[in-house]
C-alpha positions as CSV (number, residue, x, y, z in Angstrom):
1,M,-0.1,0.3,0.1
2,W,1.5,3.7,-0.9
3,L,0.3,7.3,0.2
4,I,0.9,10.0,-1.8
5,V,0.6,13.5,0.5
6,A,-1.9,15.9,-0.7
7,H,-0.8,18.8,1.8
8,K,2.3,19.6,3.4
9,T,2.1,18.0,6.9
10,S,4.3,17.1,9.7
11,L,4.7,13.8,10.9
12,P,5.3,13.1,14.8
13,Q,9.7,12.5,14.0
14,G,9.3,16.0,12.9
15,I,9.9,14.5,9.4
16,V,7.7,17.1,6.9
17,L,6.6,15.6,3.8
18,Q,5.7,17.7,0.6
19,K,3.0,17.9,-1.2
20,G,3.5,14.9,-3.9
21,I,5.5,12.7,-1.8
22,I,4.7,9.1,-1.5
23,F,5.9,6.5,1.0
24,D,5.3,3.2,2.1
25,V,3.0,2.5,4.7
26,N,4.7,-0.6,6.1
27,E,8.0,1.7,5.9
28,T,6.3,4.0,8.9
29,F,6.2,6.4,6.6
30,K,9.6,5.9,5.2
31,A,9.3,8.3,1.7
32,I,10.5,6.6,-1.4
33,A,10.0,8.6,-3.6
34,I,10.4,12.4,-3.6
35,K,8.6,15.2,-5.4
36,M,11.0,17.3,-6.7
37,Y,9.7,20.9,-7.2
38,G,5.8,19.8,-7.1
39,K,6.8,16.8,-9.9
40,L,6.7,13.2,-9.0
41,I,9.5,11.0,-9.5
42,S,8.8,7.5,-8.2
43,T,10.9,4.8,-7.7
44,F,9.5,2.0,-6.9
45,A,6.7,0.1,-5.3
46,F,5.8,-3.1,-3.5
47,L,2.7,-5.4,-4.3
48,Y,0.8,-5.9,-1.6
49,E,-2.5,-7.4,-1.8
50,T,-4.3,-6.3,1.6
51,L,-5.6,-2.2,1.2
52,I,-4.6,-0.6,4.9
53,D,-7.6,1.3,6.7
54,M,-5.0,4.5,7.3
55,R,-7.5,6.0,9.5
56,L,-6.9,3.5,12.8
57,I,-3.0,4.4,12.4
58,L,-2.3,8.2,11.0
59,P,-2.7,10.9,13.4
60,R,-5.9,13.5,12.8
61,Y,-3.6,16.4,11.5
62,L,-2.1,13.6,8.6
63,F,-4.1,14.5,5.1
64,I,-3.5,12.1,2.3
65,T,-5.0,10.6,-0.6
66,I,-5.0,6.6,-0.5
67,A,-3.3,5.9,-3.9
68,L,-2.3,2.5,-5.5
69,L,0.6,3.0,-7.8
70,S,0.4,0.7,-11.0
71,F,3.2,0.3,-12.8
72,A,3.3,-0.8,-17.0
73,L,6.2,-2.7,-16.8
74,D,7.7,-2.8,-20.4
75,S,10.7,-4.2,-20.5
76,Y,13.4,-2.4,-22.3
77,G,17.2,-2.8,-23.2
78,Q,20.1,-0.8,-22.9
79,G,19.6,1.4,-25.6
80,E,21.5,4.5,-26.2
81,T,23.0,7.3,-23.9
82,L,20.6,10.1,-23.3
83,F,22.9,11.7,-20.7
84,E,25.1,10.8,-18.0
85,V,25.6,12.1,-14.5
86,D,29.8,12.0,-13.8
87,G,30.4,9.0,-16.0
88,Y,27.2,7.3,-15.0
89,P,24.9,6.3,-17.9
90,V,21.1,7.0,-18.4
91,T,19.7,5.6,-21.4
92,Q,16.9,6.2,-23.7
93,D,15.0,3.5,-23.1
94,E,15.6,4.2,-19.2
95,F,14.1,7.4,-19.5
96,E,11.0,7.2,-21.5
97,Y,10.1,4.0,-19.3
98,I,10.6,6.2,-16.4
99,Y,9.0,9.4,-18.4
100,K,5.8,7.4,-19.5
101,K,5.3,5.4,-16.5
102,N,4.9,8.9,-14.2
103,N,3.0,10.8,-16.5
104,S,0.9,8.0,-17.9
105,K,-1.3,9.9,-20.1
106,D,-0.1,13.2,-19.5
107,A,3.3,11.6,-21.6
108,D,2.8,13.6,-25.0
109,Y,6.3,13.7,-25.6
110,T,6.3,17.7,-26.1
111,K,9.5,20.0,-25.8
112,R,8.5,21.1,-22.8
113,S,7.3,17.8,-20.9
114,L,10.5,16.2,-22.2
115,E,12.6,19.2,-21.3
116,E,10.7,19.7,-17.7
117,Y,10.8,16.0,-17.0
118,Y,14.4,15.5,-18.1
119,E,15.1,18.4,-15.5
120,L,13.1,16.1,-12.5
121,Y,14.9,12.6,-13.6
122,K,18.6,14.7,-13.9
123,K,18.3,15.9,-10.2
124,F,17.2,12.8,-8.8
125,K,20.2,11.0,-10.4
126,L,22.5,13.5,-9.0
127,K,20.8,12.0,-5.6
128,V,21.9,8.6,-6.2
129,R,25.3,9.8,-7.6
130,K,25.4,11.3,-4.5
131,A,24.8,8.5,-2.6
132,R,26.7,5.9,-3.8
133,D,29.6,8.5,-3.5
134,L,29.0,8.5,0.5
135,G,29.0,4.2,-0.1
136,L,25.2,4.0,1.2
137,D,25.1,1.6,-1.6
138,T,27.3,-0.7,0.4
139,L,25.4,-0.7,3.8
140,P,24.5,-3.9,5.1
141,R,21.4,-3.0,6.5
142,L,20.5,-1.1,3.4
143,K,21.8,-4.4,1.0
144,K,19.7,-6.6,3.5
145,E,16.5,-4.0,2.5
146,L,17.3,-4.4,-0.8
147,Q,17.2,-8.0,-0.9
148,G,14.2,-8.6,1.5
149,Y,12.3,-6.7,-1.6
150,R,13.6,-8.9,-4.1
151,D,12.5,-12.0,-2.1
152,Q,8.8,-10.7,-1.8
153,L,8.8,-9.5,-5.5
154,S,10.4,-12.4,-7.2
155,K,7.5,-14.9,-5.6
156,S,4.8,-12.6,-6.9
157,Y,7.1,-12.5,-9.8
158,L,7.5,-15.6,-10.9
159,V,4.2,-16.7,-10.0
160,D,2.4,-14.1,-12.6
161,K,4.9,-14.2,-15.5
162,E,5.4,-18.0,-15.2
163,I,2.6,-19.5,-14.3
164,S,-0.7,-17.7,-13.6
165,N,0.3,-15.6,-16.8
166,N,0.6,-18.8,-19.5
167,L,-2.5,-20.5,-17.8
168,L,-4.2,-17.3,-18.9
169,Q,-2.8,-17.0,-22.1
170,E,-3.5,-21.2,-23.0
171,A,-7.3,-20.7,-21.2
172,F,-8.1,-18.2,-23.3
173,K,-6.2,-19.1,-27.0
174,R,-8.3,-22.5,-26.0
175,Q,-11.7,-20.6,-25.7
176,Q,-11.6,-19.6,-29.1
177,H,-12.4,-23.0,-30.4
178,D,-14.7,-26.0,-29.6
179,I,-13.5,-29.6,-29.8
180,R,-15.6,-32.4,-30.6
181,M,-14.4,-35.6,-29.3
182,S,-15.4,-39.4,-28.9
183,H,-13.9,-41.4,-25.8
184,I,-13.0,-44.7,-24.8
185,L,-13.3,-44.7,-20.9
186,V,-11.8,-47.4,-18.4
187,T,-13.0,-46.3,-15.2
188,L,-10.4,-45.9,-11.7
189,S,-10.7,-44.2,-8.3
190,P,-8.6,-40.9,-8.3
191,K,-8.2,-43.1,-4.7
192,A,-6.9,-46.2,-6.6
193,K,-4.1,-48.4,-5.8
194,E,-1.0,-48.8,-7.2
195,G,-2.2,-52.2,-8.4
196,E,-5.4,-51.1,-9.8
197,V,-3.9,-48.7,-11.3
198,A,-1.9,-50.8,-13.1
199,A,-4.5,-52.9,-14.0
200,A,-6.5,-50.1,-15.5
201,M,-3.5,-48.7,-17.7
202,M,-3.0,-52.2,-18.6
203,K,-6.5,-52.8,-20.0
204,A,-6.2,-48.9,-21.8
205,K,-3.3,-50.0,-23.3
206,D,-4.5,-53.6,-25.1
207,I,-7.6,-51.4,-26.2
208,K,-5.1,-48.4,-27.4
209,K,-2.9,-51.3,-29.5
210,E,-5.9,-52.7,-30.9
211,I,-6.7,-49.2,-32.3
212,D,-2.7,-49.1,-33.2
213,N,-3.1,-52.3,-35.1
214,G,-6.1,-51.7,-37.8
215,K,-9.6,-51.8,-35.3
216,S,-11.8,-48.7,-36.0
217,F,-12.1,-46.6,-32.9
218,E,-15.5,-46.7,-33.0
219,D,-15.7,-51.0,-32.6
220,A,-13.5,-50.3,-29.6
221,A,-15.6,-47.6,-27.8
222,S,-18.7,-49.9,-28.5
223,E,-16.8,-53.0,-27.2
224,Y,-15.1,-51.5,-24.4
225,S,-15.8,-48.2,-23.1
226,A,-17.3,-48.1,-19.4
227,D,-19.2,-45.0,-21.0
228,K,-22.3,-46.9,-22.1
229,S,-24.4,-43.3,-23.3
230,S,-21.5,-42.5,-25.7
231,A,-20.5,-46.2,-26.7
232,I,-23.6,-46.7,-28.4
233,N,-22.2,-44.0,-30.9
234,G,-19.0,-44.7,-31.2
235,G,-17.7,-42.8,-28.0
236,D,-18.9,-39.7,-29.5
237,I,-19.7,-37.0,-26.3
238,G,-20.2,-33.9,-29.0
239,Y,-18.3,-30.1,-28.4
240,Y,-16.4,-29.4,-26.0
241,T,-14.2,-26.3,-24.7
242,A,-12.2,-25.1,-21.9
243,M,-12.0,-24.6,-19.4
244,L,-12.9,-28.2,-18.7
245,P,-14.4,-29.2,-15.1
246,E,-11.8,-30.0,-12.3
247,G,-10.5,-33.2,-12.3
248,F,-9.7,-32.9,-16.0
249,Y,-7.1,-30.7,-16.9
250,E,-5.0,-33.4,-18.6
251,L,-8.3,-34.5,-20.6
252,E,-8.6,-30.9,-21.9
253,N,-4.6,-30.8,-22.9
254,A,-5.5,-33.8,-24.9
255,L,-8.1,-32.4,-26.1
256,Y,-6.6,-28.8,-27.5
257,T,-3.0,-30.4,-28.5
258,T,-4.8,-33.9,-30.5
259,S,-5.2,-33.1,-34.1
260,V,-8.7,-33.7,-36.5
261,G,-8.7,-37.7,-36.8
262,S,-5.8,-38.0,-35.0
263,I,-6.1,-40.4,-31.3
264,S,-4.4,-39.4,-28.6
265,D,-2.4,-41.4,-25.5
266,I,-3.8,-43.0,-22.6
267,V,-5.0,-39.7,-20.4
268,R,-6.4,-39.8,-16.9
269,S,-8.9,-38.0,-15.1
270,K,-10.7,-37.7,-11.7
271,V,-13.4,-40.8,-13.3
272,G,-10.7,-42.7,-14.8
273,L,-8.1,-43.3,-18.0
274,H,-9.7,-41.8,-21.6
275,I,-8.4,-42.8,-24.7
276,I,-9.8,-39.9,-27.2
277,K,-10.3,-38.8,-30.8
278,V,-10.6,-35.4,-32.3
279,T,-13.3,-35.2,-34.7
280,D,-13.9,-31.7,-35.5
281,K,-12.4,-28.1,-34.3
282,R,-14.8,-25.3,-35.3
283,D,-14.8,-21.3,-33.7
284,A,-16.5,-21.5,-30.5
285,W,-19.9,-20.4,-29.6
286,G,-18.3,-18.8,-26.5
287,Q,-21.6,-17.7,-24.1
288,V,-24.4,-16.1,-24.3
289,E,-26.6,-14.5,-22.3
290,A,-30.6,-15.6,-22.7
291,A,-34.0,-15.7,-21.2
292,H,-36.9,-18.0,-21.9
293,L,-40.1,-18.9,-21.3
294,L,-41.2,-22.4,-20.3
295,I,-44.2,-24.5,-21.1
296,R,-43.8,-27.9,-19.1
297,K,-45.7,-31.0,-20.4
298,K,-46.1,-32.0,-16.8
299,V,-47.7,-29.9,-14.0
300,A,-47.6,-31.7,-11.0
301,G,-47.2,-35.2,-12.5
302,K,-49.8,-34.7,-15.1
303,E,-49.8,-34.6,-18.3
304,K,-50.2,-31.0,-19.9
305,T,-52.3,-32.1,-23.2
306,N,-52.0,-27.9,-24.6
307,A,-48.6,-27.5,-23.9
308,K,-47.2,-27.1,-27.6
309,Y,-50.9,-25.3,-28.2
310,L,-50.1,-23.1,-25.5
311,A,-46.3,-22.6,-26.6
312,D,-47.6,-21.8,-30.0
313,S,-49.9,-19.1,-28.9
314,L,-48.0,-17.6,-26.7
315,Y,-44.9,-17.3,-29.7
316,Q,-47.8,-15.8,-31.7
317,E,-48.5,-13.1,-29.7
318,L,-45.1,-12.1,-29.5
319,Q,-44.7,-11.9,-33.1
320,N,-47.6,-9.4,-32.6
321,G,-45.7,-6.9,-30.3
322,E,-46.9,-8.5,-27.4
323,N,-43.7,-7.9,-24.6
324,F,-41.6,-11.3,-23.8
325,A,-40.9,-10.7,-19.9
326,E,-45.0,-10.0,-19.3
327,L,-45.9,-13.2,-21.1
328,V,-43.2,-14.9,-18.7
329,R,-44.4,-13.8,-15.4
330,K,-47.9,-14.3,-16.5
331,Y,-47.4,-17.7,-18.2
332,S,-44.1,-19.6,-17.5
333,D,-43.7,-22.7,-15.8
334,D,-40.2,-22.2,-14.6
335,N,-40.7,-20.8,-10.8
336,T,-36.7,-20.2,-11.2
337,T,-36.4,-17.2,-13.8
338,K,-40.1,-16.3,-13.8
339,T,-39.3,-14.0,-11.7
340,K,-35.8,-12.5,-13.4
341,D,-38.1,-11.8,-16.9
342,G,-36.8,-15.6,-17.7
343,S,-33.2,-14.8,-17.5
344,L,-30.7,-17.8,-17.6
345,G,-27.5,-15.3,-17.4
346,Y,-24.8,-16.6,-19.7
347,F,-23.9,-20.2,-20.2
348,G,-21.8,-21.8,-22.6
349,I,-22.3,-24.7,-24.4
350,N,-23.1,-28.1,-22.7
351,K,-25.0,-26.7,-19.8
352,Y,-28.7,-27.3,-21.4
353,D,-30.2,-29.9,-23.6
354,K,-28.3,-29.6,-26.7
355,A,-31.5,-28.5,-29.0
356,F,-31.9,-25.8,-26.7
357,E,-28.3,-24.6,-26.9
358,K,-28.5,-24.9,-30.7
359,V,-31.2,-22.3,-30.6
360,A,-29.7,-20.2,-28.4
361,F,-26.7,-20.1,-30.0
362,T,-27.3,-19.5,-33.4
363,L,-30.2,-16.4,-32.8
364,E,-28.3,-13.8,-34.4
365,N,-29.0,-10.5,-32.6
366,D,-29.2,-9.4,-29.4
367,G,-33.9,-9.4,-28.7
368,D,-34.3,-12.0,-31.2
369,F,-36.5,-14.9,-30.0
370,A,-37.3,-18.3,-31.6
371,A,-39.9,-20.7,-32.3
372,P,-40.8,-22.9,-29.5
373,I,-38.5,-25.5,-29.0
374,E,-39.1,-28.8,-27.2
375,T,-37.0,-30.5,-24.9
376,K,-37.3,-33.2,-22.2
377,V,-39.0,-31.3,-19.8
378,G,-41.2,-29.1,-22.5
379,W,-41.6,-26.5,-24.9
380,H,-39.2,-23.2,-24.6
381,I,-39.6,-20.0,-26.3
382,I,-35.6,-18.8,-26.4
383,K,-34.9,-15.1,-26.4
384,R,-31.2,-13.9,-26.5
385,L,-29.9,-11.0,-24.4
386,S,-26.6,-10.7,-25.4
387,K,-23.8,-12.5,-26.2
388,R,-20.3,-12.3,-24.6
389,D,-17.1,-11.0,-27.1
390,I,-14.8,-13.7,-26.5
391,S,-12.2,-12.5,-28.4
392,N,-10.9,-9.8,-25.8
393,F,-8.3,-10.7,-23.4
394,D,-8.7,-8.0,-21.2
395,D,-12.6,-9.3,-20.6
396,A,-11.6,-12.7,-20.7
397,K,-8.7,-12.4,-18.0
398,K,-10.9,-11.0,-15.3
399,R,-13.2,-13.6,-15.7
400,L,-10.6,-16.3,-16.3
401,T,-8.4,-15.6,-12.8
402,A,-11.0,-16.0,-10.6
403,K,-11.1,-19.7,-12.2
404,L,-7.7,-20.5,-12.2
405,T,-7.0,-19.3,-8.6
406,K,-9.1,-21.8,-7.5
407,A,-8.0,-24.8,-10.1
408,K,-5.6,-27.6,-9.4
409,R,-4.8,-26.3,-13.1
410,Y,-2.8,-24.6,-11.3
411,D,-0.3,-27.3,-9.0
412,I,0.0,-29.4,-12.4
413,A,1.3,-26.3,-14.4
414,K,3.3,-25.5,-11.4
415,E,4.7,-28.9,-11.5
416,A,5.7,-28.2,-15.5
417,L,7.6,-25.5,-14.5
418,I,9.6,-27.0,-11.9
419,E,10.1,-29.6,-14.6
420,N,11.0,-27.3,-16.9
421,I,13.2,-24.7,-14.6
422,K,15.5,-28.3,-13.8
423,V,16.0,-29.3,-17.2
424,N,17.2,-25.6,-18.2
425,G,19.2,-25.1,-14.6
426,N,21.0,-28.3,-15.7
427,Y,19.8,-30.1,-12.8
428,Q,21.6,-33.5,-11.3
429,L,21.2,-35.4,-9.1
430,D,23.6,-38.2,-7.3
431,E,21.2,-41.2,-8.1
432,K,23.8,-43.8,-7.1
433,A,24.0,-41.9,-3.3
434,F,20.3,-41.4,-3.4
435,S,19.3,-44.9,-4.3
436,A,22.1,-46.2,-1.2
437,F,20.1,-44.2,0.9
438,V,16.6,-45.4,0.0
439,K,17.8,-49.1,0.2
440,N,18.1,-48.5,4.0
441,L,14.8,-47.6,5.1
442,D,12.8,-49.7,6.1
443,Q,8.9,-49.3,7.5
444,S,9.8,-47.4,10.6
445,F,9.9,-44.2,7.9
446,Y,6.0,-44.1,8.3
447,T,6.9,-43.4,12.3
448,Y,7.4,-40.6,14.2
449,Q,10.3,-42.7,16.2
450,W,12.1,-42.4,12.6
451,K,15.9,-41.0,12.3
452,P,18.2,-41.2,9.6
453,Y,21.4,-44.1,9.5
454,Q,24.6,-43.4,9.4
455,F,25.5,-42.5,6.2
456,E,28.7,-41.0,4.0
457,D,27.5,-37.2,3.5
458,V,27.9,-36.3,-0.2
459,N,26.1,-33.0,-2.5
460,L,22.7,-34.9,-3.3
461,F,21.9,-32.5,-6.2
462,T,23.1,-29.6,-7.9
463,F,21.8,-26.5,-10.3
464,D,23.9,-24.5,-12.5
465,N,24.8,-21.4,-10.4
466,G,26.0,-23.3,-7.3
467,I,22.5,-23.8,-5.6
468,S,22.8,-27.5,-4.0
469,S,21.8,-29.7,-1.1
470,S,23.6,-32.3,0.5
471,L,22.7,-35.5,1.4
472,R,22.5,-34.7,5.2
473,E,20.3,-31.9,4.7
474,F,17.7,-34.0,2.9
475,A,18.1,-36.4,5.9
476,N,17.4,-33.8,8.1
477,Y,14.3,-32.4,6.0
478,L,12.9,-36.2,6.1
479,K,13.0,-36.0,9.8
480,K,11.7,-32.8,10.3
481,N,8.7,-33.8,8.1
482,S,7.1,-36.6,9.9
483,R,3.5,-35.6,9.1
484,K,4.7,-35.8,5.7
485,R,5.7,-38.8,5.9
486,L,2.8,-40.7,7.8
487,R,0.3,-39.0,5.0
488,Y,2.0,-42.0,3.0
489,D,-0.1,-45.2,3.3
490,K,1.9,-48.0,4.9
491,T,1.4,-50.0,1.7
492,T,3.5,-47.4,-0.3
493,P,6.5,-48.8,-1.3
494,V,9.3,-46.8,1.3
495,A,11.3,-46.2,-1.8
496,N,8.3,-44.3,-3.5
497,A,7.6,-42.3,-0.8
498,A,11.0,-41.1,-0.6
499,K,10.8,-40.7,-4.3
500,E,8.1,-38.1,-3.5
501,M,9.3,-36.4,-1.3
502,L,12.8,-36.1,-2.1
503,N,10.3,-34.0,-5.3
504,E,8.9,-31.9,-3.6
505,Y,12.4,-30.8,-1.4
506,V,13.7,-30.1,-4.7
507,Q,11.0,-27.6,-5.5
508,D,12.1,-25.2,-3.4
509,Y,15.5,-25.3,-4.4
510,A,14.2,-24.9,-8.3
511,I,12.1,-21.7,-7.3
512,Q,15.6,-20.3,-5.8
513,Y,17.3,-20.9,-9.1
514,E,14.8,-19.6,-11.1
515,E,14.4,-16.4,-8.7
516,S,18.2,-15.6,-9.1
517,T,17.9,-15.7,-12.8
518,L,15.1,-13.3,-13.5
519,E,17.4,-10.1,-14.0
520,S,18.7,-12.0,-17.0
521,K,15.3,-13.1,-17.9
522,Y,13.5,-10.3,-17.9
523,P,14.7,-6.7,-18.3
524,E,11.7,-5.6,-16.7
525,F,12.3,-6.9,-13.4
526,K,16.0,-5.9,-13.5
527,A,14.4,-2.2,-14.4
528,L,12.3,-2.8,-11.2
529,M,15.0,-3.5,-9.2
530,R,17.2,-0.7,-10.0
531,E,14.2,1.5,-9.1
532,Y,14.1,-0.4,-5.6
533,S,17.9,0.4,-5.2
534,E,17.9,3.4,-6.5
535,G,14.0,4.4,-4.2
536,I,16.5,3.2,-0.7
537,L,19.9,5.0,-1.9
538,L,17.5,8.4,-2.5
539,F,15.3,8.1,0.8
540,E,18.8,7.1,2.7
541,V,20.7,10.7,1.2
542,T,17.6,12.9,1.2
543,K,17.3,12.1,5.1
544,M,20.9,12.8,5.9
545,N,21.0,15.6,3.8
546,I,17.5,17.7,4.2
547,W,15.0,15.9,6.5
548,D,17.9,15.4,9.2
549,K,19.3,18.2,9.1
550,A,16.2,20.6,8.8
551,S,14.9,18.7,12.4
552,S,18.4,19.4,14.2
553,D,19.4,22.5,12.8
554,T,17.3,24.9,14.8
555,V,19.6,28.0,14.3
556,G,18.9,27.7,10.9
557,L,15.4,27.3,11.3
558,E,14.9,30.3,13.6
559,R,17.1,32.6,11.0
560,F,15.1,31.3,7.8
561,F,11.8,31.8,9.5
562,E,13.0,35.3,10.8
563,N,13.6,36.0,7.0
564,N,10.9,34.9,5.9
565,K,8.1,35.3,8.9
566,Y,6.2,38.0,6.2
567,K,4.8,34.7,4.7
568,Y,3.2,33.0,8.3
569,E,0.4,35.1,9.5
570,W,-2.9,34.1,10.5
571,K,-5.7,35.4,8.7
572,E,-8.9,36.6,10.5
573,R,-10.3,34.4,13.0
574,A,-13.1,34.1,14.6
575,V,-13.9,33.1,18.3
576,L,-16.6,30.4,18.0
577,E,-18.1,29.3,21.2
578,T,-20.3,26.0,21.2
579,F,-23.5,25.8,23.7
580,T,-25.5,23.1,24.6
581,V,-28.3,23.4,26.7
582,Y,-30.1,20.1,28.4
583,T,-33.2,20.8,28.2
584,D,-36.2,20.5,26.3
585,D,-37.9,23.6,27.6
586,I,-37.8,26.1,24.6
587,N,-38.6,29.2,26.9
588,K,-35.7,28.5,28.5
589,I,-33.5,27.9,25.9
590,K,-34.3,31.1,24.3
591,E,-33.8,32.9,27.3
592,I,-30.3,31.1,27.9
593,R,-29.8,32.2,24.5
594,K,-30.9,36.0,24.9
595,A,-28.9,35.9,27.7
596,I,-25.7,34.9,25.5
597,K,-25.0,37.6,23.7
598,K,-25.5,39.8,26.9
599,K,-23.5,38.2,29.3
600,S,-20.3,36.7,29.7
601,W,-19.5,33.3,29.7
602,E,-18.9,33.6,33.5
603,E,-21.7,34.9,34.2
604,V,-23.9,32.7,32.7
605,Q,-22.2,29.4,34.5
606,T,-22.9,31.5,37.9
607,K,-26.7,31.7,36.8
608,Y,-27.4,28.5,34.9
609,N,-25.2,26.0,36.8
610,G,-24.8,24.6,40.0
611,P,-24.8,22.0,43.0
612,E,-27.5,19.8,40.7
613,G,-25.4,19.7,37.6
614,N,-24.5,21.5,34.8
615,L,-27.8,23.6,32.6
616,V,-25.3,25.0,29.6
617,E,-22.2,23.7,28.9
618,M,-19.3,25.8,26.2
619,K,-16.8,25.3,24.6
620,T,-14.5,27.4,22.7
621,G,-12.4,27.2,19.4
622,T,-10.6,29.9,17.0
623,H,-11.4,29.7,13.5
624,E,-9.9,31.0,10.7
625,Y,-11.8,32.5,7.7
626,G,-13.3,29.8,5.7
627,A,-13.1,27.0,8.2
628,K,-16.0,24.3,7.5
629,I,-16.9,24.5,11.3
630,L,-18.2,28.5,10.5
631,S,-20.3,27.2,7.2
632,G,-23.8,29.2,7.2
633,L,-22.4,31.8,9.8
634,K,-22.1,35.5,9.1
635,W,-18.8,37.0,9.6
636,K,-19.1,39.2,12.5
637,K,-19.0,39.5,15.7
638,G,-22.0,38.9,17.7
639,T,-23.5,36.7,14.9
640,I,-25.1,33.3,16.8
641,T,-27.0,30.4,15.1
642,E,-31.1,29.6,15.9
643,P,-31.0,26.6,18.6
644,E,-30.5,22.9,16.7
645,F,-32.6,20.4,18.6
646,D,-32.4,17.0,19.8
647,K,-35.3,15.4,20.9
648,K,-34.4,12.1,21.9
649,K,-31.5,14.0,24.0
650,S,-33.9,16.8,25.6
651,R,-31.1,19.2,24.6
652,A,-30.2,21.9,21.7
653,S,-27.2,23.7,20.4
654,F,-26.3,27.3,19.0
655,K,-23.2,28.8,18.1
656,Y,-21.8,32.2,19.2
657,I,-19.1,34.3,17.5
658,R,-17.8,36.3,20.6
659,D,-15.0,38.0,18.2
660,I,-13.6,38.7,15.4
661,L,-9.4,38.6,15.7
662,P,-7.6,40.7,12.8
663,V,-4.9,39.6,10.6
664,S,-1.9,38.6,12.7
665,P,1.8,37.2,12.3
666,K,1.8,33.8,13.7
667,T,5.1,32.5,15.8
668,L,7.6,30.2,15.0
669,D,6.2,27.3,16.9
670,E,2.4,28.2,15.9
671,S,4.0,27.7,12.2
672,R,6.7,25.2,12.9
673,G,5.6,22.6,10.3
674,Y,5.1,25.1,7.6
675,V,8.3,26.9,8.1
676,L,9.6,23.4,8.8
677,A,8.7,22.8,5.2
678,D,9.9,25.5,3.7
679,Y,13.2,25.3,5.4
680,Q,13.5,21.4,3.4
681,D,12.8,23.5,0.4
682,F,15.3,25.7,0.9
683,L,18.0,23.1,1.4
684,E,17.3,21.2,-0.9
685,L,17.8,24.1,-3.8
686,L,21.1,24.5,-2.1
687,W,21.6,21.0,-2.3
688,I,20.8,20.7,-5.6
689,K,22.9,23.6,-6.5
690,E,25.7,22.1,-4.9
691,L,25.7,18.9,-6.9
692,E,25.1,20.0,-10.0
693,E,28.5,22.1,-9.4
694,S,29.7,18.7,-8.0
695,Y,29.0,16.4,-10.9
696,E,29.0,17.5,-14.4
697,V,26.3,16.1,-16.6
698,K,26.1,15.9,-20.1
699,R,23.3,15.1,-22.5
700,N,22.9,13.9,-26.1
701,D,20.8,17.1,-27.2
702,K,21.1,15.6,-30.9
703,L,19.3,11.9,-29.2
704,F,17.2,14.1,-27.1
705,Y,15.5,16.1,-29.4
706,S,14.4,13.1,-31.5
707,L,12.1,12.0,-28.7
708,I,10.2,15.1,-29.7
709,K,6.8,14.0,-31.3
């Protein structure tokens, strides 16, 4: 979560944040990006998922606007040098990347805009250069902080780039086509034991072998498929589209990777083993939003003899201009939809009866309705409400993301990613050492008491960049994770359990390896890490040269105030008294209100408050002209409002302007927050001038002016 300061404001620590500064809430208001003369140069952002209610932790005087900073991480390469700060290059690509990101829609590439932003970014780079000269980039605590940011970012980045985005693209691409398939099913429970799996696989292989040797798929389906409803049709189960239900991802993969007319390898789903044949591929029907008017064939178990006649009559009325929703509410036998004007919402193929879907998807225009169509339940008059554009990735992304985060395909994709990382990372396992270790495991492995036997420690596996684990480290992992060991059925061979736990163990190292390659693999990640690094340096060097100095230099602050005190003065102020009278006696309220205008508060108290309690209370405050609390009040000494009654609490209240104070100068204490902020501005101007004199800046003007559009 990030905050952008909407007004100049002071923190309790004495740091003054200028309008335009952003800071990270989780870093206790640490300023990560600093405003430069009214404009913002952001340096980096955390990827937090949870919004924080700032009202719970911020003082009342801290006026803020909460804003999430979105970053368009367009990748960019090295590019040609646009300018140098004391020999440190800033490329054209880097400058354009930051310029576009921080100006967003205002990035119009005009000369004025580019020159203005160049000045901001140059000053930013001067400060970072100073920080490096001071050796701040070598401080252990800052290096640790940067590594913490990288660890957080890389994990979410890896998941987003390598898994989520790939799954989104895959699902979107697949949803552009409906695939027709036939299948042969060999039933197998998801909880089947090893022997049952082997027997089912052998049966499926025998069927596949017969097909490979010339037996027609249709005949094999009729003879062997456990899906009897499709076996009579040669295994045909119609058209399907991604995403298939949970537990059928591998079947979906086979469906979309097998060419029309071809037969897949054996694939497993939650219902068993499948051999599929792809028989057709068409442009996807997508999703349609439709409504229907249903006339059932049976009502309360009795045949409705006039069902078709009534449906035809209603269809004729629609053709004559009758309102569809009105007829639904009056005649439809579908109690679920009749209160919603017959709406079924959006649906895709294989949701309803095939005859029903065929009509719904072939209606050409929104508002079109079709002649009554018969299904098992009765006669339907279908009306198309709208059709979803499945070719728009941004729209599809919103719908798909929610499904993908809950889908098991995410875990399958992660496993595939791990295997790919192992190949690219040149993962090497000492098979001999692992086999020797496993050979000495017994049934005690499935108990809490198991301890590793004595063995010679070796390097168990390695990746290219030196990431590795010893056999002893793996053994300790097995010892500590007793719950994982105990989850296995004791009939499972110990070697198999150890192999599975090794795969789980290696996953963490594979992810670690992949995270170490992100800078070289993704230029935008490298760019973002540069922003993190420079942002940390910017904060530290600004704190040293501006914030700490301004807070501790009391003599300089006082001198600055004396030279600029004309800037700090009170506007006209009203001394406002707010009275509360605890009675519902209107005459008594009027009496007290009249007394207030003529007497002092002390006199009013003496007359109306006593030992038995206070009849009237008063709060006073001084407010500048234009304050919200004075809204509706005439700006004049002696102005008093009409009573506002609270009947439930038997009381009334009113406001009274006791006095109007003239314009007057503020003391340093009264204006400290504003003075401190302006003093920081003053120190920054001096500092920037010093930096510009200390470091040479060279700009490639020809390249710079070529950016103007």
